[in-house]
N, C-alpha and C positions, 0 to 999 in steps of 0.2 A: 444678902447684901454683898458679902465678900465674893460670892460666886459671880454676881453681876459686874463687880469691879474687875475681877480677873478676866471675864469675858470681854469687857471693853478694852482692857490692855492688850489682849490677844488680837482683837479686831484691829486695833490701831497699829500693832506690829505688822499684821498682814498687809494693811494698806500701805505702810511705809515700804515694806519689802517689794510689793507690787510696783510702786512708783519708782523705786530704785532700779528694779528690773527693767521697767519701761525706759527709763533714762539711759540705762546701760545699752540697750539694744538700739535706741534711736540716735544717741549722741556720741557714742564711743568712737565712731569713724564714719566717713562718707564712703559708702560702697561705690566702687567704680566698675561699671559693667564693661568688660573688655570686648565683648561682641555686641555691637549695637543692633544687630539683626535679631537678637533674642530679647524678649520682654521678660526680664528676670526680676523677681523680688526675693526678699529674705524671709525665711520662717525659722522659728526656733523649735528644736526637738530635744526631748530629755535624753541624756546619756546615762545618768544615774539619778537618784532622788534629789540631789542638790546641784547637779551639773548639767548644763545645756550646751548644745552645739547648733550653730546656724547652718542652714542649707538653702540652696536656691530652689525656687518653685516657678513653674511656668504659668501660662494664662489659665490653664484648667485646674490650678491649685495642686498640681502634682509635682513631686520632687524630681528634679532633673539635674544633670551635671551642669555646673557653672561654666565649665570649659573643658578642653582636653589639654592637659599639661604636656609641654614639649621640652626637648633637649635635657632630659634627665639622665644622669650617669650614676652608676654604682658608686657609693661613697658620698653622694649628695645628702644634704640635710633639707627636709621640708618643714616649714614652720607656718602656722596660721594663728591669727588672733580671733578666730571665729568660735571660740569656746570659752565658757565662763562659769563660775560657781557663785550663785547669788549675784552680787554686784561687783565681783572681782573678775576682770577680764584677763585671765592668766594665759590663754592661748594653748597651743599644743604643738608638739615637735616630734619628728621621726627621722630615722636613719635609713637610707636606701641601701639594702644589702644585695639586691639583684634587680637592676633596672630592666634587663631584658625579660625576665620572668615576672616582674612586677611585685616585688616583696619589700616591705618596709618594716623595720624593727621599731616597736612602740611600746609604751606603757600607758594604758588609757584611763584606768580609774579603779576605785576601790572594789575589792572582790575579784580583781583580775590580776594577771601576771604579765610580765614583759613577754612579748610574743612577736611573731611575724604576721603582718596584716597586709591586705591588698593595697597596692599603689593606686588602684582605680578609685578608691573611696576619697582620695585627696582631690579628685576632680569636683567633688561635691561641696567643698568649702568655698564660701564667697571670697575669702582672702587666703592667698598662698604665696610664699616666697620659696624659690629654689636657691639654696646656698651651697657654695663649693669652696673647699680649701684653696687659698691663693697659691699654695705650693702643692698643687695636685700632682700626684704621682701614682700611676696605675698599680705598681708593685706594692707601694705603701698601702693603698686603699684595699688591695686584696688581703694583705696581712691584717688590716683593721677589721674587715668583714669576718675573717676566720676567727679572730680573737673575740669579736662581739658575739658571734653565734655560739662559740664554745663556752664563754664566760658569763654572758648576761641574759640568756633566755631563761624564762621561768622564775623570775624574781618577783615576789609579792609587791603590790603597789602600796605606797604610803606617801602622802603629800608632804610629810615632815622629814623625809629622807634627805640627807645632804649628799653632796657629790662623793664623799668618802665612804658612805654606807655601801656595804656589799650584800646585806641580807634584805634590804628594802630599797625601793626606788620609785621614782615617778618619771614622767616623760623627759623632762629636761635634765634631771640627774643622770638618767640612763645615757643620754647623748653625751653629756659631759664626761662620764666615765670612759666611754668608747674612745673618745679623742684624747683624753688626758693620758691614757695608757701609752700613747705614742708621742707625748710631749706637747700636745696642743691644749692649753687651758682656754676654753671657750667662754669662761665666765667673765664677761666684760666689766662687771662691777666689783668682782672679788668678794661678794657677800657670801654668807654661810649657805643660804639657799639659792640655787641657781634657777632662773626662769627661762622660758622660751625667748622672751624679749632680750634677756642678757646675752644669750647665745646668738641671736639674730644681729646684735650689735658688736659682735666680736671682730677684732682687727685681723684675725686669722682667716676670715671668710669674705667672699665676694658674692654679690647678688647676681645670679645667672638670669633669673626671670622673676618678675613681681606682678601679681595679679590682685586687683582690688584694694591696693594700698594707697592709691592716689598717685599724683604725678611725682611727688618727692620720694616715693618708695620707702619711707621711713616709718618705723613703728615707734 
């Protein structure tokens, strides 16, 4: 009898999570197709056991780039809201350390470390914003890149890391550290845990390009 009750409870929880997952995918935002010549739809792919990322697929159900990002400079921040864990749409964020060679510094998930990843993969996100310091200075950016590569590569991932942690990090804490070292506090809410959305809304940044966020370009 107890076994049957436990089984029913587990089944109910699974149904609830699946429905929340469905609502998250369909109602979280209205995807704007920037290139009307492409027939794109969104499909969800697992990143880890609990985390998913959205990608664009074409007519033949194959994964294809959503677009080709333009006007990216070294020192820019890339942010997407196309990743989530269960029913929390936390998004993802990265720091462009070499726009010419196509390298982005990121912290992607549990079991991984902060690393350099390909800029090209950001073309696969349905939603992307390119953000840049309002006070952009090439010499300052060069110093930030050197400091980031020297100080913040190879840090283990933890979702509970705060901006001040140096032994653990996650995607937005990593970006916050890089900029805070040079006097730019990108945490727009001032909360203990900084999120990609907090950074996207920082007064220190301006939107250079916005894809898939709708006409108001606001997250």
